[in-house]
C-alpha positions as CSV (number, residue, x, y, z in Angstrom):
1,X,252.3,153.6,191.0
2,X,252.9,149.9,191.8
3,X,256.4,148.7,192.9
4,X,257.5,146.1,190.4
5,X,261.0,144.5,190.5
6,X,262.9,142.7,187.7
7,X,263.1,139.5,189.6
8,X,259.3,139.4,190.1
9,X,258.7,139.7,186.4
10,X,261.3,137.1,185.6
11,X,259.7,134.7,188.1
12,X,256.4,135.2,186.4
13,X,257.9,134.6,183.0
14,X,259.6,131.4,184.1
15,X,256.4,130.1,185.6
16,X,254.6,130.8,182.3
17,X,257.1,128.4,180.6
18,X,255.5,125.5,182.5
19,X,258.8,123.6,182.6
20,X,257.3,120.8,184.8
21,X,254.0,120.5,182.9
22,X,253.0,118.8,179.7
23,X,254.7,118.7,177.2
24,X,257.8,119.6,179.3
25,X,259.0,118.0,182.4
26,X,259.5,114.3,183.4
27,X,255.9,113.1,183.6
28,X,254.6,109.8,182.3
29,X,254.1,111.4,178.9
30,X,257.8,111.7,178.3
31,X,259.1,108.5,176.7
32,X,262.7,109.3,177.5
33,X,261.8,109.4,181.2
34,X,260.2,106.0,180.9
35,X,263.2,104.6,179.2
36,X,265.5,105.9,181.9
37,X,263.2,104.2,184.5
38,X,263.5,100.9,182.7
39,X,267.2,101.1,182.7
40,X,267.3,101.9,186.4
41,X,264.8,99.0,187.3
42,X,265.6,96.2,184.8
43,X,263.8,93.5,186.7
44,X,260.5,95.4,186.8
45,X,257.9,94.7,184.2
46,X,257.2,97.5,181.7
47,X,254.8,97.5,178.9
48,X,256.5,98.1,175.5
49,X,253.9,100.7,174.5
50,X,252.3,103.0,177.1
51,X,249.2,104.6,175.5
52,X,250.0,108.0,177.3
53,X,253.7,108.3,176.4
54,X,255.0,110.5,173.6
55,X,258.3,110.7,171.8
56,X,260.6,113.7,172.4
57,X,260.2,114.8,168.8
58,X,256.4,114.9,169.1
59,X,256.6,116.8,172.4
60,X,259.0,119.3,170.9
61,X,256.7,119.8,167.9
62,X,253.9,120.7,170.3
63,X,256.1,123.5,171.7
64,X,257.0,125.0,168.3
65,X,254.0,124.2,166.2
66,X,252.1,127.3,165.1
67,X,248.7,127.8,166.9
68,X,249.6,125.1,169.3
69,X,248.1,125.6,172.8
70,X,251.7,125.2,174.2
71,X,253.3,127.7,171.9
72,X,255.1,130.4,173.8
73,X,253.9,134.0,173.3
74,X,257.4,135.5,173.1
75,X,258.9,133.9,170.1
76,X,261.7,136.4,169.9
77,X,263.2,135.3,173.2
78,X,265.5,132.4,172.1
79,X,266.7,131.8,175.6
80,X,263.2,130.8,176.8
81,X,262.5,128.7,173.7
82,X,265.8,126.7,174.1
83,X,265.1,126.2,177.8
84,X,261.7,124.6,177.0
85,X,263.4,122.3,174.5
86,X,265.8,121.3,177.3
87,X,262.9,120.6,179.6
88,X,261.7,118.1,177.0
89,X,265.1,116.5,176.2
90,X,266.6,116.5,179.6
91,X,263.9,117.3,182.2
92,X,266.0,116.0,185.1
93,X,268.6,118.8,184.5
94,X,266.0,121.6,185.0
95,X,266.8,122.8,188.5
96,X,266.8,126.3,190.0
97,X,270.6,126.3,190.1
98,X,270.8,125.3,186.4
99,X,268.3,128.1,185.4
100,X,270.3,130.8,187.1
101,X,273.5,129.6,185.4
102,X,271.8,129.0,182.0
103,X,270.8,132.5,181.0
104,X,273.2,134.7,179.2
105,X,270.6,137.1,177.9
106,X,267.4,138.4,179.5
107,X,264.7,140.7,178.1
108,X,262.2,142.5,180.3
109,X,260.5,145.0,178.0
110,X,257.4,147.1,178.7
111,X,256.6,145.4,182.0
112,X,256.4,148.6,184.1
113,X,259.4,147.6,186.2
114,X,260.4,150.3,188.8
115,X,263.4,148.6,190.4
116,X,266.4,146.4,189.5
117,X,266.7,144.4,192.7
118,X,269.6,142.3,194.0
119,X,268.0,139.0,193.0
120,X,269.1,139.6,189.5
121,X,272.7,139.0,190.6
122,X,271.9,135.3,190.9
123,X,272.2,135.1,187.1
124,X,275.9,134.9,187.4
125,X,276.6,134.2,183.7
126,X,274.3,137.0,182.4
127,X,276.0,139.1,179.7
128,X,273.1,141.0,178.2
129,X,270.2,142.6,180.1
130,X,267.5,144.6,178.2
131,X,265.1,146.6,180.4
132,X,263.6,148.9,177.8
133,X,260.3,150.7,178.0
134,X,259.9,150.4,181.8
135,X,259.5,153.0,184.6
136,X,263.0,152.9,186.1
137,X,264.1,156.2,187.6
138,X,267.5,154.9,188.8
139,X,269.6,151.7,188.7
140,X,271.9,150.6,191.5
141,X,275.0,149.2,189.8
142,X,275.6,146.9,192.8
143,X,272.5,145.0,191.7
144,X,273.8,144.2,188.3
145,X,275.6,140.9,187.4
146,X,279.4,141.4,187.2
147,X,279.8,139.6,183.9
148,X,277.3,141.9,182.2
149,X,278.5,143.3,178.8
150,X,275.4,144.8,177.3
151,X,273.0,147.0,179.4
152,X,270.0,148.5,177.6
153,X,267.9,151.0,179.6
154,X,266.2,152.7,176.7
155,X,262.8,154.5,177.2
156,X,262.8,154.8,181.0
157,X,262.5,157.7,183.4
158,X,266.2,158.0,184.3
159,X,267.4,161.5,185.0
160,X,270.7,160.9,186.8
161,X,273.6,158.4,186.3
162,X,275.0,158.8,189.8
163,X,273.7,155.4,191.2
164,X,274.6,153.6,188.0
165,X,278.2,154.8,187.9
166,X,279.1,153.6,191.4
167,X,281.2,150.5,190.7
168,X,279.4,149.3,187.6
169,X,280.1,145.9,185.9
170,X,283.8,146.2,184.7
171,X,283.3,144.3,181.4
172,X,280.4,146.5,180.2
173,X,280.8,147.3,176.5
174,X,277.4,148.9,175.6
175,X,275.3,151.3,177.6
176,X,272.0,152.3,176.2
177,X,270.3,155.3,177.8
178,X,268.2,156.6,174.9
179,X,264.8,158.2,175.4
180,X,265.3,159.1,179.0
181,X,265.3,162.4,181.0
182,X,269.0,163.2,181.3
183,X,269.3,166.9,181.1
184,X,271.8,168.4,183.5
185,X,275.3,169.1,182.2
186,X,276.7,167.8,185.4
187,X,275.8,164.2,184.4
188,X,278.8,164.2,182.0
189,X,281.1,163.6,185.0
190,X,279.7,160.1,185.2
191,X,280.9,159.2,181.6
192,X,284.6,158.9,182.1
193,X,287.1,156.1,181.5
194,X,287.7,155.4,185.2
195,X,284.0,154.4,185.5
196,X,283.6,152.6,182.2
197,X,287.0,151.4,181.1
198,X,285.8,149.0,178.4
199,X,282.9,150.9,177.0
200,X,282.7,150.6,173.2
201,X,279.2,151.8,172.5
202,X,277.3,154.6,174.2
203,X,273.7,155.6,173.3
204,X,272.5,158.9,174.8
205,X,270.1,159.8,172.0
206,X,266.8,161.6,172.6
207,X,267.5,163.1,176.0
208,X,267.8,166.8,176.8
209,X,271.5,167.3,176.9
210,X,272.6,170.9,175.9
211,X,276.3,171.2,176.9
212,X,278.1,169.6,173.9
213,X,281.6,170.8,174.8
214,X,281.6,169.7,178.4
215,X,280.1,166.3,177.4
216,X,282.6,165.6,174.6
217,X,285.6,166.6,176.9
218,X,284.5,163.8,179.3
219,X,283.7,161.2,176.7
220,X,287.1,161.8,175.0
221,X,288.6,159.8,178.0
222,X,286.8,156.6,176.8
223,X,289.7,155.2,174.8
224,X,287.7,152.2,173.6
225,X,284.6,154.1,172.5
226,X,283.8,153.5,168.8
227,X,280.0,154.1,168.6
228,X,278.3,157.3,169.9
229,X,274.6,158.2,169.6
230,X,273.6,161.8,170.5
231,X,270.9,162.5,168.0
232,X,267.7,163.9,169.4
233,X,269.5,166.0,172.0
234,X,269.3,169.8,171.8
235,X,273.1,170.0,171.6
236,X,272.9,168.5,168.1
237,X,271.4,171.8,166.9
238,X,274.8,173.6,167.4
239,X,276.2,174.5,164.0
240,X,279.6,172.8,164.6
241,X,278.2,169.8,166.4
242,X,279.3,166.9,164.1
243,X,282.6,168.4,163.0
244,X,283.6,169.3,166.6
245,X,282.6,165.8,167.9
246,X,284.6,164.0,165.2
247,X,287.6,166.2,165.7
248,X,287.6,165.7,169.5
249,X,287.0,161.9,169.2
250,X,289.5,160.7,166.6
251,X,288.9,157.0,167.4
252,X,285.2,157.2,166.8
253,X,283.8,155.1,163.9
254,X,280.1,155.8,164.0
255,X,278.3,159.0,165.1
256,X,274.5,159.0,165.2
257,X,274.3,155.9,163.1
258,X,276.4,157.3,160.3
259,X,279.8,155.9,159.5
260,X,282.7,158.4,159.8
261,X,284.8,158.2,156.7
262,X,288.4,159.2,156.5
263,X,287.5,162.2,154.2
264,X,285.1,163.5,156.9
265,X,287.8,163.1,159.6
266,X,290.3,165.0,157.4
267,X,287.7,167.7,156.7
268,X,287.2,168.6,160.4
269,X,290.8,168.3,161.6
270,X,291.6,171.2,163.9
271,X,288.0,172.5,164.0
272,X,287.8,172.2,167.8
273,X,290.7,174.6,168.2
274,X,289.3,177.3,165.9
275,X,287.9,180.5,167.3
276,X,284.1,180.4,167.6
277,X,283.9,176.6,167.4
278,X,282.6,176.4,170.9
279,X,279.6,178.7,170.4
280,X,276.4,177.1,171.7
281,X,274.0,178.6,169.1
282,X,271.8,177.0,166.5
283,X,271.1,178.6,163.1
284,X,268.1,177.7,161.0
285,X,267.0,179.0,157.6
286,X,263.4,179.4,156.8
287,X,262.5,179.4,153.1
288,X,259.1,180.1,151.6
289,X,258.5,179.3,148.0
290,X,255.3,179.4,146.1
291,X,251.7,179.7,147.1
292,X,248.8,178.8,144.8
293,X,245.1,178.2,145.1
294,X,244.1,181.7,146.4
295,X,240.7,182.8,145.2
296,X,240.8,185.7,142.8
297,X,239.1,188.8,144.3
298,X,240.4,191.1,141.6
299,X,237.1,191.4,139.7
300,X,235.4,192.6,142.9
301,X,238.2,195.1,143.6
302,X,238.0,196.5,140.0
303,X,234.3,197.0,140.5
304,X,234.9,199.0,143.6
305,X,237.7,201.0,142.0
306,X,235.3,202.0,139.1
307,X,234.4,204.8,141.5
308,X,237.3,207.1,142.0
309,X,237.7,206.6,145.8
310,X,238.5,204.8,147.9
311,X,241.3,203.0,146.1
312,X,241.4,199.3,147.2
313,X,244.7,197.5,147.4
314,X,244.8,193.8,148.1
315,X,248.0,191.9,149.0
316,X,248.8,188.5,150.3
317,X,251.3,187.4,152.9
318,X,252.6,184.1,154.3
319,X,253.1,184.4,158.1
320,X,254.8,181.9,160.4
321,X,255.8,181.5,164.0
322,X,259.3,180.9,165.1
323,X,261.1,180.8,168.5
324,X,263.0,184.0,169.3
325,X,265.9,184.8,171.6
326,X,264.9,188.4,171.6
327,X,261.5,190.1,170.8
328,X,260.9,190.3,167.1
329,X,260.4,193.7,165.4
330,X,258.9,192.2,162.2
331,X,255.4,191.7,163.6
332,X,255.1,191.1,167.3
333,X,256.2,188.6,169.9
334,X,254.4,186.9,172.8
335,X,255.2,184.2,175.3
336,X,253.8,180.8,174.5
337,X,253.8,177.7,176.7
338,X,254.6,174.3,175.3
339,X,254.7,171.2,177.4
340,X,255.9,167.8,176.5
341,X,253.5,165.2,177.8
342,X,254.5,161.7,178.8
343,X,252.5,159.2,180.7
344,X,249.9,161.8,181.5
345,X,252.4,164.1,183.2
346,X,253.8,167.4,182.2
347,X,257.5,167.3,181.7
348,X,259.9,170.3,181.1
349,X,257.4,173.1,180.9
350,X,258.9,176.0,178.9
351,X,257.7,179.5,178.4
352,X,258.8,180.0,174.8
353,X,259.1,183.4,173.3
354,X,257.5,183.1,169.9
355,X,258.1,185.7,167.2
356,X,255.7,186.2,164.3
357,X,257.2,186.8,160.8
358,X,255.7,187.5,157.4
359,X,256.8,187.8,153.8
360,X,256.5,190.9,151.8
361,X,253.0,191.5,150.3
362,X,252.3,190.2,146.8
363,X,249.4,190.9,144.5
364,X,247.1,188.1,143.4
365,X,248.4,185.5,141.0
366,X,247.6,181.9,140.2
367,X,251.0,181.0,141.6
368,X,252.7,183.6,143.9
369,X,256.4,183.1,144.2
370,X,257.7,184.8,147.4
371,X,261.4,183.6,147.4
372,X,261.5,184.4,151.1
373,X,264.6,183.4,153.1
374,X,265.4,184.3,156.7
375,X,268.0,183.1,159.1
376,X,267.0,182.5,162.8
377,X,269.5,182.2,165.5
378,X,268.7,180.5,168.9
379,X,270.9,180.1,172.0
380,X,268.2,178.4,174.1
381,X,268.6,174.9,172.6
382,X,266.2,173.1,175.0
383,X,263.4,175.6,174.1
384,X,264.2,175.1,170.4
385,X,263.7,171.4,170.7
386,X,260.3,171.9,172.3
387,X,259.3,174.2,169.5
388,X,260.4,171.9,166.8
389,X,258.6,169.0,168.4
390,X,255.4,171.1,168.6
391,X,255.7,172.2,164.9
392,X,255.6,175.6,163.2
393,X,252.3,177.3,162.4
394,X,252.0,178.8,158.9
395,X,249.1,181.0,157.8
396,X,248.2,182.9,154.6
397,X,246.7,186.3,155.2
398,X,245.0,188.8,152.9
399,X,245.5,192.5,153.6
400,X,243.0,195.0,152.1
401,X,244.0,198.6,152.3
402,X,241.6,201.5,151.5
403,X,243.3,204.7,150.3
404,X,241.8,208.2,150.1
405,X,243.0,211.6,148.9
406,X,244.5,213.7,151.6
407,X,242.3,216.7,150.6
408,X,239.1,214.8,151.7
409,X,239.9,215.5,155.3
410,X,240.0,219.2,154.8
411,X,236.8,219.2,152.8
412,X,235.2,217.2,155.7
413,X,236.2,219.8,158.2
414,X,235.0,222.6,156.0
415,X,231.5,221.2,155.7
416,X,231.3,220.6,159.4
417,X,232.2,224.3,160.1
418,X,229.7,225.5,157.5
419,X,227.0,223.4,159.1
420,X,227.8,224.6,162.6
421,X,228.3,228.2,161.7
422,X,224.7,229.3,162.5
423,X,224.3,233.0,163.4
424,X,227.6,234.1,161.8
425,X,227.9,236.8,159.2
426,X,226.4,235.6,156.0
427,X,228.5,237.9,153.8
428,X,231.7,236.5,155.3
429,X,230.4,233.0,154.6
430,X,229.7,233.8,151.0
431,X,233.2,235.3,150.5
432,X,234.7,232.2,152.1
433,X,232.6,229.8,150.1
434,X,233.3,231.6,146.9
435,X,237.1,231.7,147.6
436,X,237.1,228.1,148.6
437,X,235.0,227.2,145.6
438,X,237.5,228.8,143.3
439,X,240.3,227.0,145.0
440,X,238.5,223.7,144.6
441,X,238.0,224.4,140.9
442,X,241.7,225.0,140.5
443,X,242.5,221.8,142.5
444,X,240.0,219.8,140.3
445,X,241.8,221.0,137.3
446,X,245.1,220.0,138.8
447,X,243.8,216.6,139.6
448,X,243.2,215.9,136.0
449,X,246.9,216.4,135.5
450,X,248.6,215.4,138.8
451,X,248.0,212.2,140.8
452,X,246.9,213.3,144.3
453,X,248.6,212.1,147.4
454,X,246.7,209.4,149.2
455,X,246.3,208.6,152.9
456,X,245.9,204.9,153.8
457,X,243.5,203.4,156.3
458,X,244.8,200.6,158.6
459,X,244.8,197.4,156.6
460,X,241.9,194.9,157.0
461,X,243.5,191.6,157.7
462,X,241.8,188.3,156.8
463,X,243.2,184.9,157.5
464,X,242.6,182.6,154.5
465,X,244.1,179.4,155.8
466,X,246.5,177.8,158.3
467,X,248.5,174.7,158.8
468,X,251.1,173.3,161.3
469,X,254.3,172.1,159.7
470,X,256.0,169.1,161.3
471,X,259.6,169.7,162.2
472,X,260.3,166.5,164.2
473,X,262.8,165.2,161.6
474,X,265.1,168.1,162.5
475,X,265.1,166.8,166.1
476,X,266.0,163.3,164.8
477,X,269.1,164.6,163.1
478,X,268.1,165.5,159.6
479,X,269.5,168.7,158.2
480,X,266.3,170.0,156.5
481,X,262.6,169.7,156.6
482,X,260.6,170.2,153.4
483,X,256.8,170.3,153.3
484,X,254.0,171.2,150.9
485,X,251.4,172.6,153.3
486,X,247.7,172.2,152.4
487,X,246.2,175.0,154.4
488,X,242.9,174.4,156.0
489,X,240.3,177.1,155.2
490,X,240.0,179.5,158.2
491,X,236.4,180.5,157.5
492,X,235.2,177.2,156.3
493,X,232.8,176.8,159.2
494,X,231.6,180.4,158.7
495,X,230.8,179.7,155.1
496,X,228.9,176.6,155.9
497,X,226.9,178.5,158.5
498,X,226.3,181.2,156.0
499,X,224.9,178.7,153.5
500,X,222.7,177.3,156.2
501,X,221.3,180.7,157.0
502,X,220.6,181.3,153.3
503,X,218.3,178.3,153.1
504,X,214.5,179.1,152.8
505,X,213.5,177.6,156.1
506,X,216.2,179.5,158.0
507,X,215.5,182.7,156.2
508,X,211.8,182.5,157.2
509,X,212.8,181.8,160.8
510,X,215.2,184.7,160.8
511,X,212.5,187.0,159.5
512,X,210.1,185.8,162.2
513,X,212.8,186.4,164.8
514,X,213.5,189.9,163.5
515,X,209.8,190.8,163.6
516,X,209.5,189.4,167.1
517,X,212.6,191.4,168.2
518,X,211.3,194.6,166.6
519,X,207.9,194.2,168.5
520,X,209.8,193.6,171.7
521,X,211.9,196.7,171.1
522,X,208.8,198.9,170.4
523,X,207.1,197.6,173.6
524,X,210.3,198.4,175.5
525,X,210.5,201.9,174.1
526,X,206.8,202.5,175.1
527,X,207.3,201.4,178.6
528,X,210.8,202.7,179.4
529,X,210.9,206.4,180.1
530,X,214.7,206.5,180.3
531,X,215.0,205.1,176.8
532,X,212.4,207.5,175.5
533,X,214.4,210.4,177.0
534,X,217.5,209.2,175.2
535,X,215.7,209.1,171.9
């Protein structure tokens, strides 16, 4: 990875402004510069109209006019735009010293910067520095201008605040650290009032902080803090997160972009002191409503059940995966690895323990209403975040169960014994067969009156469709995720292949293959003595 400093990028941006080239600068094209020369040399002959000179208004229009060759690419950077205008109006003032004192705001966004070097301190009047979407792993506070009030470090690779908290700018009011890699609970010691005495706004959103109670205890020392952003961190999954934070930070005005009203403050008064308020667990409810669009297999089942046995029972279940603290007893559990990828690298690999859950079975209907509700509790908040980001897999399965009378096993054993009983006493066999025959007659009479007990074969499970439900909005701070899942047919490809195989051309080919294979098998049988012996 290349080493790129902030000062290097700023130098390139200033060179791109072309402050000494047309239409900026004090060249012969600038009419104001010619007028100043006339005043400084009154006895020298000057033509009233130089064909190459332009008025300042015309030169300024060239800077701002749309589709102009001299239009600056970054129109959002007002500081650069104003500096170019000054280079037209007062080109003699554009010096290196003036440039360093001129800027109060600098934006270096998405330039792959890896270091904030000491050269940035030359901008002695700088109040706002935006370094978002770069590759900073750490920031040395000694390399920051002392008058800085707003420092934005969003979307970098920062995992520790240690270097940043060593004698930072004393006037800093906003610190933006969203979308970084801050995870350790020990980082909260760098967020106290003795380090940031004037901090008003703190953005820690979308990191991997899990220790809410330790973090809030340190942040509570920031007496000037009014805006706090923590959404996107695993600690926000804690049931008492918002109420506990509001109760511990009474001066807070905005939490996660939502204004804290007096009613809400009153509602959570004393919550932080209640028993169980500091329980680091998340509770989530899964609700499954209606399923429709399942093909009706009832007619085929009735045809099969026209014969007495086996009795075929078909039920439908909705199954889903969810993270488990403990192995699930409902179906089965297995470890599953989910990794968050960023810049082609694997970050925070987690071996998640995934449980498989399903609703009760329901018979076919045009619209099956399950009314399924289950509460899931998770204490591994970081793993829960990874699971929610990956999404929840939902499948609809068909279970077909064949049921037989229990007596059929006994009959099967009897017939086997009769067949194997060669050489035994024939009279005894006749007596047994007659006695059993009479018993079977009695049982058949009873069957007409009583429903026999059935034994059930293991169910034949068939997956009808599956989908992955997105749960990222829960990570962003929303309280619920609702989705209508359109399940992709699981055996769609098989059906297409089956239709292809049914085509006349493929059927002829399959017949030819079968004949060919049969011939090969016959030849093999003729030439292989071992196979002939097994036959």
